[in-house]
C-alpha positions in Angstrom: 37.4 -3.9 -11.8 34.3 -1.9 -10.9 34.7 1.4 -9.0 32.0 0.5 -6.6 30.7 -2.6 -5.0 27.2 -1.3 -4.6 25.4 1.6 -6.3 22.2 2.6 -4.6 19.7 4.7 -6.6 17.4 6.7 -4.4 18.1 9.1 -1.5 15.0 8.4 0.6 14.9 6.5 3.9 15.4 3.1 2.3 18.3 4.1 0.1 19.9 6.0 3.0 19.6 3.0 5.3 21.0 0.6 2.7 23.9 2.9 2.0 24.7 3.2 5.6 24.5 -0.6 6.3 26.6 -1.5 3.3 29.3 1.2 4.0 29.5 -0.1 7.6 30.3 -3.6 6.2 33.3 -2.3 4.3 31.7 -2.1 0.9 32.5 0.7 -1.6 29.1 2.4 -1.9 27.7 5.1 -4.2 24.4 6.7 -3.4 22.7 8.7 -6.2 19.6 10.9 -5.7 18.0 12.9 -8.5 16.8 15.7 -6.2 17.6 16.6 -2.6 17.8 13.9 0.0 14.4 13.0 1.4 12.7 15.2 -1.2 9.9 12.6 -1.9 7.8 10.5 0.5 10.5 10.4 3.1 9.8 14.0 4.2 6.0 13.6 3.7 5.1 11.0 6.2 3.0 11.3 9.4 6.3 11.4 11.3 5.4 8.3 13.3 7.7 5.5 14.4 5.1 2.9 15.3 4.0 -0.7 15.1 1.0 -0.1 13.0 -2.0 -0.6 15.4 -4.4 -0.6 12.5 -2.5 -3.5 10.8 -3.8 -5.8 13.5 -7.2 -5.4 12.0 -5.8 -7.0 8.8 -4.1 -9.8 10.6 -0.6 -8.6 9.9 0.7 -9.8 13.2 4.2 -10.5 12.0 4.6 -7.0 10.5 3.3 -5.5 13.7 5.6 -7.5 15.9 8.6 -6.7 13.7 7.7 -3.0 13.6 7.4 -2.8 17.4 10.9 -4.3 17.7 12.2 -1.7 15.3 10.5 1.1 17.2 12.5 0.0 20.3 15.7 -0.2 18.3 15.3 3.3 16.8 14.5 4.7 20.2 17.9 3.5 21.3 20.1 4.4 18.3 18.4 7.8 17.6 17.1 9.2 20.9 17.4 12.8 19.6 15.1 12.1 16.6 12.8 9.3 17.9 10.7 10.1 21.0 8.0 8.4 23.0 4.5 9.7 22.4 1.2 8.8 24.1 -1.8 8.4 21.9 -5.4 9.0 23.0 -8.1 6.9 21.4 -11.6 8.2 22.2 -14.2 5.4 22.2 -17.0 5.7 19.6 -19.2 2.6 19.8 -20.6 3.3 16.3 -17.1 3.0 14.7 -15.2 0.5 16.8 -16.3 -2.1 19.3 -14.8 -1.2 22.7 -14.1 -4.9 23.2 -12.2 -5.2 20.0 -10.3 -2.0 20.7 -9.3 -3.3 24.1 -8.3 -6.6 22.6 -6.2 -4.9 19.9 -4.4 -2.7 22.4 -3.7 -5.7 24.6 -2.1 -7.5 21.7 -0.2 -4.4 20.8 1.3 -4.3 24.3 2.0 -8.0 24.2 3.8 -7.8 20.9 5.9 -4.8 22.0 8.8 -5.4 24.3 7.8 -2.3 26.4 11.3 -2.1 27.9 11.0 1.6 27.5 7.4 2.6 26.8 4.5 2.7 29.2 1.6 0.3 28.8 -2.0 1.0 27.7 -4.4 2.5 30.2 -8.1 3.3 30.2 -9.0 7.0 30.3 -11.9 8.9 31.8 -12.2 11.7 29.3 -14.6 13.6 31.5 -11.8 14.1 34.1 -8.6 13.7 32.1 -7.2 16.8 30.4 -7.2 14.7 27.1 -10.9 15.0 27.1 -11.0 18.8 27.3 -10.7 19.6 23.6 -13.1 16.8 22.6 -16.8 16.9 22.2 -18.7 16.2 25.4 -20.2 13.0 23.9 -16.8 11.3 24.4 -16.7 9.9 27.9 -14.2 7.0 27.7 -11.1 6.2 25.8 -7.7 4.5 25.9 -4.2 5.8 26.0 -1.3 3.8 24.5 2.4 4.3 23.6 4.1 4.7 20.3 6.7 7.1 19.0 7.1 10.1 16.7 10.2 10.9 14.7 11.7 13.4 12.3 11.5 11.5 9.0 13.7 13.7 6.9 16.4 14.0 9.6 16.5 10.3 9.9 17.4 10.2 6.2 20.1 12.9 6.8 21.8 11.1 9.7 21.8 7.8 7.9 23.5 9.4 4.8 25.9 11.3 7.0 27.0 8.1 8.7 27.2 6.3 5.3 29.5 9.1 4.0 31.7 9.0 7.2 32.1 5.3 6.6 33.3 5.9 3.0 30.2 6.1 0.8 30.1 8.6 -2.0 26.9 10.7 -1.9 25.7 12.3 -5.1 22.6 14.5 -4.8 20.8 16.3 -7.6 22.3 13.7 -9.9 20.2 11.6 -12.3 21.1 8.1 -13.3 20.1 8.3 -17.0 21.3 5.0 -18.3 22.4 1.7 -16.9 24.1 -0.9 -19.1 24.5 -4.4 -17.8 27.4 -6.7 -18.4 29.6 -8.5 -15.9 29.2 -5.2 -14.0 27.0 -2.2 -14.3 28.0 0.8 -16.3 26.0 3.8 -15.1 25.6 7.1 -16.8 25.1 10.0 -14.4 24.1 13.5 -15.2 24.5 16.4 -12.7 23.7 19.9 -13.9 24.3 18.9 -17.5 27.6 17.3 -16.8 27.9 13.6 -17.9 29.8 11.0 -15.9 30.2 7.3 -16.2 30.8 5.0 -13.2 30.8 1.2 -12.7 29.4 -1.0 -10.0 29.2 -4.7 -9.2 25.6 -4.6 -7.9 22.8 -2.1 -8.4 20.0 -1.4 -5.9 16.8 0.3 -7.2 15.5 2.1 -4.1 13.7 4.8 -6.0 10.3 4.2 -4.2 7.4 5.6 -6.3 9.7 5.7 -9.3 10.8 2.1 -9.1 8.9 0.8 -12.2 9.7 4.0 -14.1 13.4 3.4 -13.4 13.2 -0.2 -14.6 11.5 0.9 -17.9 13.5 4.0 -18.7 16.9 3.5 -17.2 17.3 -0.3 -17.1 15.2 -0.7 -20.2 13.5 -3.7 -18.6 9.9 -4.8 -18.1 8.6 -4.2 -14.6 6.3 -6.7 -13.0 3.5 -4.1 -12.5 3.0 -4.9 -8.9 3.8 -1.4 -7.7 0.7 0.4 -6.4 1.0 4.1 -5.7 -1.1 5.4 -2.8 -1.3 9.1 -2.0 -1.3 10.3 1.6 -2.0 14.0 2.4 -1.6 15.9 5.6 -2.4 19.4 6.9 -0.8 21.5 9.7 -3.0 23.8 11.7 -2.4 26.1 14.7 -2.2 24.1 17.9 -5.5 22.5 18.8 -4.9 21.7 22.4 -2.4 22.4 25.2 -1.1 19.0 26.3 1.6 16.9 24.5 -0.3 13.7 23.7 -1.6 12.7 20.2 -5.0 11.5 19.1 -5.9 8.5 16.9 -9.4 9.1 15.5 -11.4 6.3 13.9 -13.2 7.7 10.8 -16.6 7.1 9.2 -15.0 5.1 6.4 -13.2 2.8 8.9 -9.8 4.3 8.6 -8.0 6.4 11.3 -6.7 10.0 11.2 -4.0 11.2 13.6 -3.7 14.6 15.3 -0.2 15.1 16.6 1.7 17.9 18.4 4.0 19.4 15.8 6.8 21.9 16.0 5.7 23.4 19.3 3.0 25.7 17.9 1.1 23.4 15.6 -0.9 20.2 15.2 -0.2 17.8 12.3 -3.3 16.0 10.9 -3.2 13.1 8.6 -3.4 11.0 6.5 -5.5 10.0 3.5 -5.3 6.9 1.4 -6.0 7.4 -2.3 -4.8 5.5 -5.4 -2.5 7.8 -7.4 -1.3 7.9 -11.0 0.9 10.6 -12.5 4.2 12.2 -11.5 5.1 11.4 -7.9 7.2 14.5 -7.8 4.3 16.7 -8.4 1.8 15.4 -5.9 -0.2 17.9 -3.8 -3.2 17.7 -1.5 -6.6 18.4 -3.1 -9.2 20.5 -1.4 -11.3 17.4 -1.1 -8.6 15.7 1.0 -8.1 18.8 3.1 -11.9 18.9 3.8 -11.8 15.2 4.6 -9.1 15.7 7.2 -11.0 18.7 8.7 -14.2 16.7 8.9 -12.4 13.8 10.6 -11.1 16.1 13.3 -14.4 17.9 13.6 -16.2 14.7 14.4 -14.2 14.6 17.7 -13.0 18.1 18.6 -15.1 21.0 19.8 -13.2 23.6 17.7 -14.4 23.4 14.1 -11.7 23.3 11.4 -12.1 24.5 7.9 -9.6 24.3 5.0 -8.5 27.9 5.5 -7.1 26.9 8.9 -4.4 24.9 7.3 -1.1 26.8 7.4 0.7 24.1 5.5 -0.5 21.1 3.5 1.7 18.4 2.0 1.4 15.0 0.3 3.5 12.0 -0.4 3.2 8.9 -2.5 3.6 5.5 -0.8 5.0 2.9 -3.2 3.3 -0.4 -2.1 3.7 -3.8 -3.4 0.3 -5.5 -3.8 -2.2 -7.2 -6.0 -4.9 -5.0 -7.5 -8.4 -5.0 -6.2 -7.9 -4.1 -2.5 -8.8 -0.8 -1.0 -5.7 1.5 -0.6 -5.9 1.5 3.2 -6.0 -2.3 3.2 -2.8 -2.8 1.2 0.0 -4.2 3.3 2.9 -1.9 4.3 5.6 -4.7 4.3 8.4 -4.6 1.8 9.3 -6.9 -1.1 12.8 -7.4 -2.6 13.1 -8.6 -6.2 16.5 -9.8 -7.2 17.3 -10.1 -10.9 20.5 -12.0 -11.7 20.7 -13.5 -15.2 23.6 -15.9 -15.6 26.9 -14.1 -16.1 25.5 -10.7 -15.7 25.5 -8.1 -12.8 22.6 -8.3 -10.4 20.0 -5.6 -9.7 17.7 -5.7 -6.6 14.5 -3.6 -6.6 12.9 -2.5 -3.4 9.1 -2.3 -3.2 7.1 -1.1 -0.3 8.4 -0.5 3.2 7.6 1.9 6.0 9.6 4.5 7.8 9.7 2.4 11.0 11.1 -0.6 9.2 13.8 1.0 7.1 16.7 -0.4 9.2 15.4 -3.9 9.0 14.7 -3.5 5.3 18.4 -2.5 4.8 19.5 -5.6 6.6 17.2 -7.7 4.4 18.7 -6.1 1.3 22.3 -6.9 2.4 21.2 -10.4 3.3 19.8 -11.0 -0.2 23.1 -9.8 -1.6 25.4 -11.6 0.8 26.7 -14.1 -1.8 28.0 -11.3 -4.0 30.3 -9.8 -1.3 32.6 -11.1 1.4 30.8 -12.4 4.5 29.6 -9.8 7.0 27.4 -9.5 10.0 24.4 -7.1 10.7 25.6 -4.2 12.8 23.1 -1.3 12.7 20.7 -2.4 15.5 23.2 -1.4 18.2 25.2 1.4 16.5 24.0 4.9 17.4 23.2 7.2 14.5 25.2 10.4 14.3 24.3 12.6 17.3 22.4 9.7 19.1 25.2 8.5 21.3 23.4 9.1 24.6 20.8 7.1 26.6 17.2 6.8 25.2 15.8 8.7 28.2 18.5 11.3 28.5 17.3 13.9 26.0 16.0 16.4 28.6 19.2 16.2 30.5 21.2 16.7 27.3 19.1 19.8 26.4 19.9 21.2 29.9 23.6 20.4 29.4 23.5 22.2 26.0 22.1 25.3 27.7 24.8 25.2 30.4 27.5 24.8 27.7 26.1 27.7 25.6 24.1 29.8 28.1 23.2 32.4 25.5 20.7 30.0 23.9 17.1 30.3 24.7 15.3 27.2 26.0 13.5 26.8 22.7 16.7 27.2 20.6 18.6 24.7 22.7 15.7 22.2 22.5 15.5 22.5 18.7 19.3 22.1 18.2 19.7 19.2 20.6 16.6 17.5 19.1 17.9 17.9 15.6 21.6 17.2 16.0 22.1 15.5 19.3 25.7 15.5 20.4 26.7 16.8 16.9 25.5 20.2 18.2 29.1 20.6 19.3 30.1 20.6 15.6 27.8 23.6 15.0 28.2 25.8 18.0 31.9 25.0 18.8 33.4 27.8 20.9 30.7 30.4 20.5 30.4 32.5 23.6 27.5 34.7 22.6 24.6 34.7 20.2 26.4 37.2 17.8 29.1 34.5 17.3 26.6 32.5 15.4 26.4 35.0 12.6 23.4 36.3 10.7 20.0 35.4 12.1 17.6 34.6 9.2 14.4 34.1 11.1 13.1 32.0 14.0 16.4 30.9 15.6 18.2 29.9 12.4 21.7 31.3 12.2 24.5 31.4 9.7 26.7 28.8 11.5 23.9 26.3 11.4 23.3 26.9 7.7 27.0 26.6 6.8 27.1 23.3 8.7 24.1 22.0 6.8 25.7 23.0 3.5 29.1 21.5 4.4 27.9 18.3 6.1 24.4 17.6 5.0 24.3 18.5 1.3 21.9 21.5 1.7 21.9 23.8 -1.4 18.7 25.9 -1.2 16.6 27.5 1.4 13.9 24.9 1.0 16.5 22.2 1.7 17.1 23.8 5.1 13.6 25.0 6.0 11.5 21.9 5.0 13.8 18.9 5.1 16.7 19.5 7.5 14.2 21.3 9.7 10.6 22.5 9.6 11.5 26.1 10.3 9.6 27.0 7.1 6.5 27.1 9.3 8.1 30.1 11.1 9.6 31.9 8.1 8.1 34.7 5.9 8.7 34.7 2.2 11.1 37.6 2.6 13.1 35.7 5.2 13.2 32.7 2.9 14.5 34.7 0.0 17.2 36.3 2.2 18.3 32.8 3.2 18.4 31.6 -0.4 20.6 34.5 -1.4 23.0 33.8 1.4 23.3 30.2 0.4 23.8 31.0 -3.2 26.6 33.4 -2.4 28.2 31.0 0.1 28.2 28.2 -2.5 29.2 30.4 -5.4 26.0 29.8 -7.3 
């Protein structure tokens, strides 16, 4: 009899969501990730939880409607990580017809339930503060609702919930071979140590590595429908004072976002370029950084140059599409390919998907596999993710309660902890009565008790795990501070 009902390969957002959903249905689940959790595209997104306004131009009405429904669901089950955000769209008649823009936003409002979010409104950019950082040529615009979210932390809380429901999580572990019989025999390698496990069903959720996994590990023949598209972003010092984002139509009929980020910064992205090569070694090029600066400079008064970027990062989107279409026109929906030869164990490969739709994707995966397991019902739409067990509009009140409970925290420290961990902040701060009770302060407001929590409960092993995936405090850390944190973690783990 197999040790596991389901083995999920890939610790990005799709693999994390599948593992959580399956574990919550009572299945014995194994999640295997070759690096750190969210170390690929799932920490390199634009940090948006949205319906895909631009998808309306391509007629993807069903995808937009489903994405908007998921936006509302995630607002309810993860109110600490997913937050409403208003977007300003300046009108440029040479790039978008005002009539078509107005029609598109009307459809967007109609497709979205809007139980929580405010509707679209027209803006006078001459009088509204949203017009202040813009060039004086922009007089009119629109403002609409979407959401932003912490992509990597969404991965973490899904995996935490999967583990608490019984899943076994193996990070920095490679699946090097998979032999198929009536069940799967998987060879795992972690730090040179070989291990063999068995599973009834295998899910390939490796994202940009999906076809490579089929060829090298499953020793199969992929269908060659995977299209890799690179998206790059830059982070610059804050461009404006208010808390709204901008969506900027570009000269090549795309859009670029400018989004408030980590209090002191603005996140700008993204690009769409076909990619070939190692997805684990993807970096922004100078040409992409210049492209993003130029896109912003077309709208903002302050001129950006590449040297203004304090951080640049890139990810590879694994899309399922026929060749020949422009990268920006390739659909963002997912495809699930189930391979089940007679008498042999099944494997399901996940192609495509978007951050906003990960929970629905996981439901679809379990739906495709339903006849291999006992009957079960979808459950994740109403179940709060760890730390998210409070009302969707109660984050500000929760931050205030956190400060009352631990009055030694600064407003910024309380806001960051509450926004990252929600009600799980209790598990970190516990009975601390003063700041010194939190131990060593490494930089910014990161303390030893938080680092130990991340090592014990969220599989963090290195400074980069903490500074760039479980948080974005790397933006506030010096190299010396980062090295000190790495030494502390090495000593704490016995490395």
